[in-house]
VOSE-644960 format. One record per residue (C-alpha): chain; residue number from 1; x, y, z; residue in one letter. Coordinates in Angstrom, 1 decimal. Layout:
  chain  resi    east   north      up  resn
      A   NUM       X       Y       Z     a
...
END
This chain:
  chain  resi    east   north      up  resn
      A     1   -56.8     4.2   -46.8     m
      A     2   -55.1     6.9   -49.1     k
      A     3   -54.7    10.4   -48.3     l
      A     4   -55.2    13.1   -50.8     n
      A     5   -51.9    15.2   -50.6     m
      A     6   -52.3    17.3   -53.8     g
      A     7   -49.5    18.1   -55.6     s
      A     8   -46.1    15.8   -55.9     s
      A     9   -43.9    18.7   -54.1     a
      A    10   -46.3    18.5   -51.2     f
      A    11   -46.0    14.3   -51.1     k
      A    12   -41.7    15.2   -51.7     f
      A    13   -42.2    17.3   -48.1     i
      A    14   -44.4    15.1   -46.6     f
      A    15   -42.0    12.2   -47.1     l
      A    16   -38.9    14.7   -46.1     i
      A    17   -40.7    15.0   -42.9     l
      A    18   -41.8    11.4   -41.9     l
      A    19   -38.4    10.1   -42.5     f
      A    20   -36.4    12.7   -40.9     s
      A    21   -34.9    12.1   -37.7     g
      A    22   -35.0     8.7   -37.1     f
      A    23   -32.0     7.0   -35.8     n
      A    24   -31.6     3.6   -37.2     f
      A    25   -28.7     2.5   -34.7     s
      A    26   -29.2    -1.3   -35.9     m
      A    27   -29.4    -0.7   -39.6     r
      A    28   -27.1     0.0   -42.8     s
      A    29   -28.1     3.3   -44.8     q
      A    30   -28.8     1.5   -48.6     v
      A    31   -29.5     5.2   -50.6     s
      A    32   -29.4     8.8   -50.1     e
      A    33   -31.2    11.0   -52.5     t
      A    34   -31.2    15.2   -52.6     i
      A    35   -34.6    16.5   -52.6     i
      A    36   -34.8    20.3   -52.7     n
      A    37   -31.5    20.4   -50.9     n
      A    38   -32.6    17.8   -48.3     k
      A    39   -31.7    14.6   -47.6     k
      A    40   -34.5    11.5   -47.4     l
      A    41   -32.5     8.4   -46.0     k
      A    42   -33.6     4.7   -46.5     v
      A    43   -32.8     2.0   -44.7     f
      A    44   -32.7    -1.7   -45.2     a
      A    45   -33.1    -3.9   -41.9     l
      A    46   -31.2    -6.5   -40.2     k
      A    47   -32.8    -9.6   -39.7     s
      A    48   -33.1   -10.9   -36.2     p
      A    49   -30.5   -13.7   -35.8     n
      A    50   -32.6   -15.4   -34.2     n
      A    51   -36.4   -15.7   -34.1     l
      A    52   -39.3   -18.2   -33.0     d
      A    53   -42.7   -18.6   -32.9     f
      A    54   -44.3   -20.2   -30.2     c
      A    55   -40.7   -21.2   -29.4     g
      A    56   -40.2   -23.0   -32.6     e
      A    57   -37.6   -22.0   -34.2     k
      A    58   -37.6   -19.8   -37.8     v
      A    59   -34.8   -21.5   -40.4     p
      A    60   -33.8   -17.8   -40.8     i
      A    61   -30.4   -19.2   -42.3     n
      A    62   -32.6   -20.3   -45.4     f
      A    63   -32.7   -17.7   -48.2     s
      A    64   -36.4   -17.8   -49.1     d
      A    65   -37.3   -18.2   -45.2     i
      A    66   -34.8   -14.2   -44.9     k
      A    67   -36.1   -12.8   -47.7     e
      A    68   -40.2   -13.0   -46.7     r
      A    69   -39.3   -11.8   -43.5     l
      A    70   -37.5    -9.5   -44.7     d
      A    71   -40.4    -8.2   -46.9     r
      A    72   -42.6    -7.9   -43.7     e
      A    73   -40.4    -6.3   -41.8     l
      A    74   -40.1    -3.9   -44.5     l
      A    75   -43.4    -3.4   -44.9     v
      A    76   -44.7    -2.9   -41.5     n
      A    77   -41.9    -1.1   -40.5     t
      A    78   -42.1     1.8   -42.9     y
      A    79   -45.9     2.1   -43.0     w
      A    80   -45.3     4.3   -39.8     q
      A    81   -48.8     5.3   -39.3     s
      A    82   -50.6     2.0   -39.1     n
      A    83   -47.5     0.5   -36.5     m
      A    84   -47.8     3.6   -34.6     m
      A    85   -51.9     2.8   -33.8     l
      A    86   -50.4    -0.8   -33.6     l
      A    87   -48.3     0.3   -31.1     i
      A    88   -51.0     2.3   -28.9     k
      A    89   -53.7    -0.5   -29.3     r
      A    90   -51.3    -3.1   -28.4     a
      A    91   -51.1    -1.3   -24.7     n
      A    92   -55.0    -1.4   -24.5     k
      A    93   -55.8    -5.1   -25.8     w
      A    94   -52.9    -7.4   -25.3     f
      A    95   -53.3    -7.2   -21.4     p
      A    96   -57.0    -8.9   -21.6     k
      A    97   -56.2   -11.1   -24.5     i
      A    98   -52.9   -12.3   -23.1     e
      A    99   -54.9   -13.7   -20.2     a
      A   100   -57.3   -15.4   -21.9     i
      A   101   -54.3   -16.7   -24.5     l
      A   102   -52.5   -17.9   -20.8     n
      A   103   -55.8   -19.5   -19.0     e
      A   104   -56.5   -21.7   -22.2     e
      A   105   -52.8   -23.2   -22.2     g
      A   106   -52.5   -21.2   -26.0     v
      A   107   -48.8   -19.9   -26.3     p
      A   108   -48.6   -15.2   -26.0     d
      A   109   -47.1   -15.2   -29.4     d
      A   110   -50.9   -15.7   -30.9     f
      A   111   -51.9   -12.0   -29.5     k
      A   112   -50.0   -11.2   -32.9     y
      A   113   -52.1   -13.0   -35.1     l
      A   114   -55.1   -10.5   -33.9     a
      A   115   -52.9    -7.9   -35.1     v
      A   116   -52.6    -8.8   -38.5     i
      A   117   -56.3   -10.2   -39.0     e
      A   118   -57.7    -6.8   -37.7     s
      A   119   -55.3    -4.6   -36.2     g
      A   120   -56.9    -4.7   -33.1     l
      A   121   -60.5    -3.7   -34.1     e
      A   122   -64.0    -5.3   -34.6     n
      A   123   -63.2    -5.4   -38.2     a
      A   124   -65.5    -7.0   -40.9     r
      A   125   -64.2    -8.4   -44.3     s
      A   126   -65.6    -8.7   -47.9     p
      A   127   -65.6   -12.6   -47.2     r
      A   128   -68.0   -12.1   -44.3     g
      A   129   -65.5   -12.7   -41.3     a
      A   130   -65.9   -10.4   -38.2     k
      A   131   -64.4    -9.2   -35.2     g
      A   132   -60.7    -9.1   -34.0     f
      A   133   -59.7   -12.7   -35.1     w
      A   134   -61.6   -12.5   -38.3     q
      A   135   -63.9   -15.6   -37.4     l
      A   136   -66.1   -17.0   -40.2     m
      A   137   -69.8   -17.7   -39.1     p
      A   138   -69.7   -21.2   -39.6     s
      A   139   -66.8   -21.3   -37.6     t
      A   140   -68.0   -19.4   -34.9     a
      A   141   -71.1   -21.5   -34.5     k
      A   142   -69.3   -24.3   -34.6     q
      A   143   -67.2   -23.2   -31.5     f
      A   144   -70.3   -22.0   -29.4     g
      A   145   -70.7   -18.4   -30.6     l
      A   146   -74.1   -16.7   -31.0     e
      A   147   -74.4   -15.3   -34.7     v
      A   148   -77.5   -14.1   -36.5     n
      A   149   -78.9   -10.7   -37.2     s
      A   150   -79.4    -9.3   -33.2     n
      A   151   -76.3   -10.6   -31.6     v
      A   152   -72.8   -11.1   -33.4     d
      A   153   -70.5   -12.6   -30.7     e
      A   154   -67.4   -12.7   -32.9     r
      A   155   -67.6    -9.0   -31.5     y
      A   156   -67.5   -10.4   -28.3     h
      A   157   -63.4    -9.8   -27.5     i
      A   158   -63.6   -12.5   -24.5     e
      A   159   -65.6   -14.9   -26.3     k
      A   160   -64.0   -14.6   -29.9     s
      A   161   -60.4   -15.1   -28.2     t
      A   162   -61.7   -18.2   -26.2     r
      A   163   -63.1   -19.4   -29.3     v
      A   164   -59.9   -18.5   -31.0     a
      A   165   -57.9   -20.5   -28.7     c
      A   166   -60.4   -23.9   -29.3     k
      A   167   -59.3   -23.7   -33.0     y
      A   168   -55.7   -23.5   -32.1     l
      A   169   -55.7   -26.2   -30.4     k
      A   170   -57.3   -28.6   -32.0     k
      A   171   -55.2   -27.8   -35.0     a
      A   172   -52.2   -28.0   -32.5     k
      A   173   -53.7   -31.3   -32.0     s
      A   174   -54.0   -32.3   -35.7     k
      A   175   -50.6   -30.8   -36.7     f
      A   176   -48.0   -31.2   -33.5     g
      A   177   -46.8   -27.4   -34.7     s
      A   178   -48.1   -24.1   -33.5     w
      A   179   -46.9   -22.7   -36.4     t
      A   180   -48.8   -25.1   -38.9     l
      A   181   -51.7   -24.3   -36.5     a
      A   182   -51.4   -20.3   -37.1     a
      A   183   -51.0   -21.0   -40.8     a
      A   184   -54.4   -23.2   -40.5     s
      A   185   -56.2   -20.4   -39.0     f
      A   186   -56.1   -18.7   -42.8     n
      A   187   -56.2   -21.4   -44.9     r
      A   188   -57.8   -23.9   -42.7     g
      A   189   -57.4   -27.3   -41.2     i
      A   190   -58.2   -29.2   -44.1     y
      A   191   -56.4   -26.8   -46.6     g
      A   192   -52.7   -27.1   -44.5     i
      A   193   -53.4   -31.2   -44.1     e
      A   194   -54.1   -31.6   -47.7     k
      A   195   -50.5   -29.5   -49.2     e
      A   196   -48.3   -31.6   -46.3     l
      A   197   -49.7   -34.8   -47.9     i
      A   198   -49.6   -33.7   -51.4     r
      A   199   -45.9   -32.2   -51.0     q
      A   200   -44.9   -34.9   -48.7     k
      A   201   -43.3   -32.4   -45.9     v
      A   202   -44.1   -31.7   -42.3     k
      A   203   -43.6   -28.0   -41.4     n
      A   204   -44.8   -24.8   -42.7     y
      A   205   -41.1   -23.7   -44.0     y
      A   206   -41.2   -26.4   -46.6     d
      A   207   -44.6   -26.0   -48.0     l
      A   208   -45.3   -24.0   -51.2     l
      A   209   -48.5   -22.5   -50.4     l
      A   210   -50.5   -19.7   -52.0     n
      A   211   -49.5   -16.0   -51.6     n
      A   212   -51.6   -15.2   -48.6     e
      A   213   -50.7   -18.3   -46.6     t
      A   214   -47.2   -18.1   -47.8     s
      A   215   -46.8   -14.9   -46.2     r
      A   216   -49.2   -15.3   -43.3     y
      A   217   -46.8   -16.7   -40.6     v
      A   218   -43.9   -14.1   -41.8     f
      A   219   -46.6   -11.1   -41.0     r
      A   220   -46.9   -12.6   -37.4     i
      A   221   -43.2   -12.7   -37.0     l
      A   222   -42.8    -9.1   -38.0     a
      A   223   -45.5    -8.0   -36.3     v
      A   224   -43.9    -9.7   -33.5     k
      A   225   -40.3    -8.6   -33.8     d
      A   226   -41.5    -4.9   -34.5     i
      A   227   -43.9    -4.4   -31.7     l
      A   228   -41.3    -6.4   -28.6     s
      A   229   -38.7    -3.9   -30.1     n
      A   230   -40.1    -0.6   -31.2     p
      A   231   -37.7     1.7   -30.2     t
      A   232   -34.9    -0.3   -32.5     s
      A   233   -37.0    -0.1   -35.6     y
      A   234   -37.3     3.9   -34.8     g
      A   235   -40.7     4.4   -33.5     y
      A   236   -40.7     7.2   -30.3     v
      A   237   -43.3     7.5   -28.0     f
      A   238   -44.3     8.5   -24.2     e
      A   239   -45.7     5.9   -22.4     k
      A   240   -49.0     8.6   -22.3     s
      A   241   -49.5     8.5   -25.8     d
      A   242   -50.5     4.8   -25.7     l
      A   243   -54.6     3.9   -25.4     y
      A   244   -55.4     2.0   -22.6     n
      A   245   -58.7     0.5   -21.3     s
      A   246   -61.3     1.7   -19.9     t
      A   247   -62.4     0.4   -16.2     p
      A   248   -66.5    -1.3   -16.5     v
      A   249   -68.4    -3.3   -14.4     k
      A   250   -71.0    -6.0   -15.7     i
      A   251   -74.5    -6.1   -16.1     i
      A   252   -76.1    -9.8   -15.9     h
      A   253   -78.9    -9.4   -18.1     w
      A   254   -81.3   -12.1   -19.0     d
      A   255   -84.3   -10.3   -20.8     l
      A   256   -85.3    -9.2   -23.8     p
      A   257   -84.2    -5.0   -24.2     i
      A   258   -86.7    -3.4   -25.9     e
      A   259   -84.9    -0.4   -26.9     n
      A   260   -80.8    -0.1   -26.2     i
      A   261   -81.2     3.5   -26.9     a
      A   262   -83.4     3.7   -23.5     y
      A   263   -81.2     1.1   -22.0     f
      A   264   -78.3     3.1   -22.1     a
      A   265   -79.8     6.1   -20.6     k
      A   266   -80.9     3.7   -18.0     e
      A   267   -77.5     2.8   -17.0     q
      A   268   -76.1     6.7   -17.2     g
      A   269   -74.8     6.4   -20.3     i
      A   270   -75.2     7.3   -24.1     n
      A   271   -76.4     5.0   -26.9     y
      A   272   -72.8     5.2   -28.7     k
      A   273   -71.0     4.5   -25.1     l
      A   274   -73.1     0.8   -24.8     l
      A   275   -72.6     0.6   -28.0     k
      A   276   -68.9     1.1   -28.0     i
      A   277   -68.6    -1.5   -25.2     f
      A   278   -71.1    -4.2   -26.5     n
      A   279   -70.5    -4.0   -30.1     p
      A   280   -71.9    -8.1   -30.6     w
      A   281   -75.3    -5.7   -29.8     l
      A   282   -76.1    -5.6   -33.5     i
      A   283   -79.4    -3.7   -33.6     q
      A   284   -81.4    -0.6   -31.7     n
      A   285   -83.0    -4.1   -29.1     h
      A   286   -82.2    -7.7   -27.9     l
      A   287   -84.7   -10.4   -28.2     n
      A   288   -83.8   -12.6   -26.2     n
      A   289   -86.5   -14.9   -26.0     k
      A   290   -85.1   -17.6   -24.8     s
      A   291   -83.9   -15.4   -21.6     r
      A   292   -80.1   -16.3   -22.0     k
      A   293   -77.8   -14.5   -19.5     k
      A   294   -75.7   -12.0   -21.2     y
      A   295   -73.1   -10.2   -19.7     e
      A   296   -73.4    -6.3   -20.8     i
      A   297   -70.8    -3.8   -20.3     q
      A   298   -71.1    -0.5   -18.4     i
      A   299   -68.0     2.0   -18.8     p
      A   300   -67.2     3.7   -15.6     l
      A   301   -66.8     7.4   -16.7     i
      A   302   -66.3    10.5   -14.4     d
END
């Protein structure tokens, strides 16, 4: 997203306001610029001394590993508007994701993979990946999700999270490493396996990969550290600033719905709310000729 801020002078004022007042106690100053008699300070970030992913240690002592992590920490720390949104959304969505990961036997750290994939939104990619976990249609169908012009369960947060867990457990079984399983979520199991064989190595940090997959795990690590320690990175907020989930009731429905707008009114809500809480309903009707039982969420709003 690009901001239309007009003149260069306005841009400078915007940056000054944006960066002023942060107390980065754990960082060292690297530059100080005078602009219109005001100081614009840019701080380097100190990489964590000990960092792991799913209990697997990150070899931060190697220079290339440290630099790749530093890049992602800088990019995510200084994109303040986006990170503040992620902090707010995490409060709403992490409890639901964490519960499913725990039930499925997948490490808690994988909630950060959903963050870098979609920003905790039901996003769509130009390549056709959708949902919090950015699942492709073939992967979703392979693991049992319904994907068609009427229903797309990649937008169903609970079901798509369970599919992501199935994929990750399959990859972990293949590679013996959660880090490689995470990388395969971006490159594919076959893609990672091929590179391990070709390069004759056994772990992610020894692989030379394309730019996207090379950055992928480090983006997860950076987001993990920032979201785990937001105040250390200069983010200031109150608990009341964070987003919260809305209580819902579940309707078990095994019939067609001719008109979802009318159906929503019958449930005491409007079309917009029904679609927000059930984004997997793609159209204004539900065919359901097979009489499949769906769970429809109805928000409990005063």
